[in-house]
N, C-alpha and C positions, 0 to 999 in steps of 0.2 A: 741912727746911723750904725751900720755894721761894718767893722774893720777886722780883717784877719791878717795876722802876721805869720809868715812862714820863712824857712831858710832852706838853703841847699846844704850839701855836705861841706865840711871844712869851714863852717861859719860859727860865730859866737852865739851865746844864748838868746833865743827868741823870748824865753820866759822873762828874763831880766829886763829886756827892752820893753816888752809889753807892760809889765808891772810898773816900771819906772815912768813910762808915759801916762799910764792910767792914773797914777798917783797925783799927777799934775794936770789932769784933764779939766778943762774949764766948765764942763757940763756934768750932770750926773752920769756916771759910767759904771759898768760892770765888766769884770774880766771873766771870761769863760775859758777854762783849760780844755782845749779841743785837740790836743796832741794825739794823733791816732796811734802812736806807739806806746801810749800810756803817759799820763800826766806827771810832771815833776813838781808842781806847785805844792801839793800836799807834803811831799818829802822835804822840799826846800823851805818855802815861806812857812809852811805848817810844821816844820821840824818833825815830820813823821806822824803827827797827830792831826787828823782831819775828821770832822763830823761825817758819819756815813750818810746822813740825809742831805748833804750839801755837795752833790756831784751831778755831772751831766746825765748819767743814767737815771738817777732819781728824779731829775727834772723831767725827763722823757716820760717816766711813769706818771708823775703827778700832773703833767700837762694834759692828760686825758680828762681831767676833772676841774682844772683851775687855769685861768689865764697865765701865760708865761711871765708877764710883767709882775703880777702879784707873787708868783713863785720866786722870782729873782729877789724881790724885796725880802721875802721871808727866809729863803734858803741860803743866800750868799753869806759867806764869812767876812766879817769886817775887821780890819786892823786899824789901829789909831793912826799910823803913819802911811797908810796905803788905801787902795781901792777895795770895793766889795768884790769878792772872788767866789766863783763856783768851781769846785774841784773837778778833776778830770777822770779819765778812764783808769781802771785798776791794772789793766794789762793789755798788751798788743792783741789785736783781733776783735776787741769789743767795739771798735768804731763801726763795724759792719752792722751792729744792732741799733745804731742811732739813726733815726730818720732825719738826716741833716737838712734836706730840702724843706721839710715841714718846720723844723726848728729855726732855720734861717728866716723863713717867712715871718715867724713870730717875733724874732729879734728885729727884723726890719720894720715891723709895725709898732714899735714901742715909742714912736714919736720923739719927744725930747730926750729920751734916755738912749745913750750910746752903748753898744756892746763891742768890746775889744776881745777878739778871740786869739788865744795862743795856739797856733796850729802846728808848732814844732817843725820838725824836718818834713819837707814835702814827700809824700808817697804817691807814686803814679797809680797804684792799685790798692784797694783796701783802706783808702784814706778818707779825706774830707772834701773831695772835689765838689759836691753839691754846695757845701758851705762857701767855698771859694767863689763859685759861680754866682752865688746870691749876694756876695758881699759888695757893699758900695765901693770899698777900697781894699785891695790886697797889697800888703807891704812885704817885700822880700828883705830880710835882714841878712847882712853879710859883713865879713871882715874885709881887710884891705890887702891881705897877702895874695900872691899869685894864685895858689890853689883856691882860695875863697872867692876871688874875683872871677876866675874861670867857671867855677861851679855856679855862681850867681848868674853869670851871663847865659849859661846853658838853661838854667831854670827859668829865667825871665823869658827867654825865647820860647820855651815849651808852654809856659802859661799864656803868653801873648798869642801864640799861633794855634794852640790846640785845646786850651782849657777855658780861658776867660772869654766872656762874650764881648768885652770891650777893652782895648789896650789902655783906655783912659783911666781905668780903675786900678792900674798897676803902678806901684811906686817902689823906691829903694831907700833903705835906711842903712847907713854904713856905721859900723862900730869900730873905733880905733883906726881912723883914717891916717894915711901917711906911712903905712908899714908894708910896702913902700908906696902904694898907689893912693892918689887923692880921691876923695869922694866924688868929685866931678868927673874924673877920668873913668871911674868905675861905672858911674851912671851913663856916661857916653857909650862905653863898651856894651852895657846892658840895654841901651836904647830905651830907657825909662826915666821918668822924672825923679830927681833926687828930693826926697822929703826932708832929709836932715841927716845929721851925724851925731852919734853919741861917743863920748870919750871912753877910753879904757880906764876905769876907776874901780879897781878890785875891792877896795874897802867898802864903798857904797854898794857895789854889785852884790856883795855877800849878804846884805840885808834882804835882798829879793831871792837870791839863789840858795841861801843857807838858813834864813830866818834869824840872822844876827840882830841884836838890838841896834836901832838906828843911831843913837847918840844925839847930843844936842845940835851938832852941826850938820846933820844929815841932809836937811832940806837945802843947805847951801853948798853941798858937794858938787863937784864938776858934773857928775852924772845927772843929778836932779835939776841943776840949773839948765843944762842943755835940753833935758827932757821937757822942762817947763816951756822953753822957747818953742820947741817943736809942737807941743800940745796946743799952745795958744794960737799957733798958725793953722791948726786943723780947720777944715771947712765946716761951716755951721751945719747942723742936722738938716735944716730945710733944703740946703743945697744938694743934698745927697738923696733926696726922695725919688 
């Protein structure tokens, strides 16, 4: 199953949400940093140090000679408290060099392995539209402030009407609901299903965003508890074929 997470402007971190969910995923899963503006995982989770052979561009090069499933197993960086991760692009503009449609097809064909892509902030041009169109599910991550909710509503309308082949593939993830709008109200305004909500938990979020040590209570943090609940409710891989 292929799931891509994106956000509109005025929204909290897609990267933190993607990594938090993937860490609790009930099946084997890989996170791919597909942010077209340049990935943040290497600087955050990797604390500025990331193997040069563990990136999307290197995957594209190696995929000419080896199946993508084998490459992910070999190239992804694994952390004790989190998922296996493939690093992203080094700078804006490199997304145009990635054959996203071909790569998406390979991700979809991985059977029982799920791929969760961190798509960053949505770009109408020079972005990852073929990846979004090939995804089984596209999840828009948003906050609950008025600017965030309005931006999310505009983005979901654009995705539903002009980008995605099926509105059924679109869902909403709200971070920090109740500031002031509820997750349900935002989902209603966006006219898409609410997949869940994550709390504002700065201490736990810094593990994913800044590479902080997780500490003994990390898995019991509010962020990871709610991420676990959402991940366990994810549809099985065979339902997304």
